[in-house]
N, C-alpha and C positions, 0 to 999 in steps of 0.2 A: 583294457584302456578304454575311454569315451569318444564316441566318434564322434569326428568335427564338427561345431558349429552349423549349425545349417539355420538360419533367417527365416528362412521360406514356411519350414517345419514348423513355423509358431502363428499360429492365426487368427488377429484380433478378434474379440468379442462386442458385443453391448456395452457391457460394465466395463470395459478397458481394461482388462485381462485378457489373458490368451490360452490358446488349445491346442496339444501339440497332435494337430492332425496333416494329415495326406491330402494334397493337393485336390485328390478326385474324391475325399471325403468330405472336403470344405465345399465342394460344390455340390454334392449330394445334399448337405444339410442348410442349403440355400434354403430359405422361406419363399414362399411365391404366393402372389396376391392372386387371390380369387379363382383359384384349384387348386389340385393335388401337388404335391412336392412334384418340381422338373420338370409341370407340363406351361407352364410360362414365365417371363421374366421373371429374375432373381430380384427380391427386394434387399437394400442394403439397409447392414443392420445399423441403430442409432448408435452412438457413441453417448460415456457422460456428460462430454464439452458439447456437442449436437442436442442435448435434453438441456443442458442447462440454458442455452442460449435461447430455444426454446423457450421455456419459461420464464426467463429476464423479459423476454418481452413482451411478454404477457402481464409482468408486475407492476403497475403502477408507482410504486416505493419506487423500482430501478431506474424506470423513464423521468421521473420529479427529479431526483438527485440525480441522473448525467445528464438532464439539462442544467440544470444550477451549476455542476463542475465545468461542463463543457464552455457554458458562460463566462466562469472565473477564470480557464485556460485561456480562453480568446483575448480576455483583456491584461491576460498576465502577460500574454504577448505582445499586443498591440492596444495599449490601456489608451493612446488618442485617439481612439473610435469613440470614445464617450466621455474625456475626460482634454480638453485642449489645451488646459494649462501647466503651469509648472508648481510641482511640489512642494519647489526650495523656495520659491517666490513668495516672499509675507513681508505684509504691510503692516507694523505694528501699529499705525491711528486706525486698524481696524482690529482690534484684538476682542476677543471675545464674544464679538457683535456675532447676533443671530443670523438667519435666512437671510439672504437679500437679491432681488432680480439677478441672476447669471449665476448663482453663489448658493445653492438650496442649501446644503448639511451650516453655513456659517463660516466662522474661522475662529480658528485656535487661538492659545494662548500669546505666538507670534504673530498673528494678525498673517497665518497661510489657508488657503483654503479647505477646509476638513472634507469638502466632495471628492478634491483634485487628490488628498491624501491619500484618501480613505482607498480610490479606484488605482494606484498607484502602488499599495501596500499588500494589493491583490499579489502583483509580481511576488513579491519576496516567499508571504506566507504560501503560495504554491509551489514554488522554488524549493524552500525547504522541507516541504514535505515531500515533495515524489523523489528528490536527490536522496534522503535520508532512508524512508522507503524501499526504496531498489537498492542503497547500500546494506541495509540494514535486512532485506529479503536473502538477496546475493552472498554475504557473508555467513548470516546465522543458517540457510540452508547447506551450504558447504560443512561448515562444521557439526551442524546436528546429522545432517546424511552418513557423514561418514561416521563420525560415532553412533550412529545406528546399522553401520552394514556389516563393518568390522569387528565390534561389539570387541569383548575380551577388555586388554589392556588399553586399547585404544578408545572405548566408549568409558571407562573408567577415568582416563586421563583428562578427556573432554568435558567430558561431564562436570568432572571436578572445576575445572579452570570457568566453566559457565555458571556454575553456582557462585564462584568469584566475584564473578561482573554484577551475579542478584542482587548480593549485599549490599551495595554499592548505592546509595540512594540518590535519586538522579535529579534533586531539585538542589539537596547537599552537592552535590558533585558539581553541578553544574555553577555554582556559586566557590566551590576553590577553583576548577580548572578552568572557566572561562576570565575569572577574576583577574588573570596574570596575562591576559591574549590582549593585545593594542589595534589587532585589525579588526576594521568596521565589517569586513562582509561576512560573508554566509556562511565561508566554508569552517571556519572555527568550529560554527554554531551545530553546520553540519555533521562534523566528522566526530563532537561528542552524545549527540545524539546517536550515531552509528555505534560508535565504543559502547553505550551503556543499553542501546535497542536491541542489540541482535542473538543475548541469550535466553529473549521469550521465542523469537522465532527458530534459535536451534533445537529449545525443546519441542517444539512441536515438529519439524520435520525429523527427527529421530524417532518418536513416537510411532511417525507414520510411517516411515523407510523400514522399521522395524515389523511391524505389520505388512506392508507390501512385499516383502522379502522372503516372509513365510510360505506367500499364495504359490499355487501351483505351478503356474505361468514360469517362474521364476526358476524354481526348484528342476526342472524339462531344461530349460536353455541351460542351466549348470554339470545337469546331465548328460547335455547334448554338447560340453566343452566349450562354452563361451566364457571369456574371459571380469573378470571382474568389473572391469570399466563399459564394457556393454553391458549385459547386466544392471548395472547401477543407471546408466545413461538411457538406456534405449525400451529397460521393461520396469523398473521399480521408478526411477524419474516420475515419468510423468503418469504412474498410478499414485505418487504418494505427493505432490506439487498444490492439491485444491487445499488443503487445507490451511497451505505456507500462503497462498496469494486469497485466501478468506482474511486469515489473520493481518497479512499485511495492508489487506486496503481496507480492516478497521483501525489500524494504529496509524494510518495519515494522517486522521483527522485530529489524535491525538500528539501527535510528533507537532502539525501544527500551533496545535494549545500549549503545545510546552516551549515551543519557541516563544509565543505571547508572553507566558508567565515570567522565561527568563530574563526576557526585554524587559519587560515591567519591574523587575526586581534590577536592572539595572547591569548584568551581569552578559547579555544577548547579546543582539544589533545593537549600535551603537548610530548617531548620527553621521553622516548625513543620510546614514541609510534610512528608506521612507519604508515604517512596520505600522501593524495595528499593535503590536504591543507596546512601542516607543506612542506611541500617539494616546494609548490609553494610561499609559504611566506619565505621560505630563498633560495630561488634564483629570488625572484624578483631586489633584488639589482645588480644582474648579467645579467639582461638583458639582457647587451650590446655587451660585452665580450662576456658570454657564453647564447644563447637564448634556447640552447638544455636543461638546468635542468629545464627551466620552460614547455617547448614544451609538455613532454612526460609524465605528470604527469597530464596539466593543459587538453590535450589532452583525454586520459586516464577518467579525469572526463566529460568532458562534452562528451562525446559518452557514458557513462552510464547515465547518465541524462538522452539526448537524449532517452536513449532504454527505460527507464516505461516510460518515457512520453508518447511514442510511445507505448509500450505495456497498457497502462490507454485509450491513444484515441480509441486503438481497438476495446479492454473491452466495452467502451463506447457507441460506435456504433453498438454494436451485441447484449448491453442488453435492449437500448432504441428503445421502440417497433415505434415510429415515425420515425425513420431515417433507415425503413426498407422498 
């Protein structure tokens, strides 16, 4: 019979793993600065996350992209800070006119202020991107984590379900699924993207869990009688979540671009919702006579997607030990 599980017998290491040490041995093996072991104050071992945060703070790509994303989040919550107008207030007499005092981006085909609509459109894009990423990360991690941890029949079943959803083209699926939706809110679009976006995260999570559960600290926890839930939540998940975070961060920008694509095709968000995709779609027919109508919402969309991709690349470089 295995001995009862004793969590205190598993001490954390700087790489995020654990070693089976007695309390006295763990104290003896602590590093001491400026002198022999045991003669000075113990130096706290750094974890993967603390090392990653230290690298991120020194990475200019992370700082620049983080500031851009912070600005987008702020104007998404409080767009009136930099835009005092109403995005739905239009004047047909000013349709397609260019920049004017108080209206730096000009007017669209309906006479609405392009600047105000561009600012308010950030709220929709950020909401769709963040909510979709959270849903995809949670559901995909759950499915992939369970498949990787239990293996066998569970792995085969969940992997085949994942393959089925992987085989559905996203844009074609959006044209079919969203064409029958009459709601003008963001939630049908978010639900659709979660439905077809989780398989990628599931595969990443499955492979990461399979790798993590082979480590010695997991085998030690199993030998000490730890339950499956404790091993999965306490020892495997914290050491398998880094790849999921990296992929989800990069995918966030992709989801924002996908929402704009579906809205451009007329099956995503619908008026009176203010969206960059809707504005780009309505401005496409005036691209020759009034290019400013498309330039500003398209530029805001490109900067937003680029910022999230740059943030994801910086996080990947910080969390990948092979790149150190």
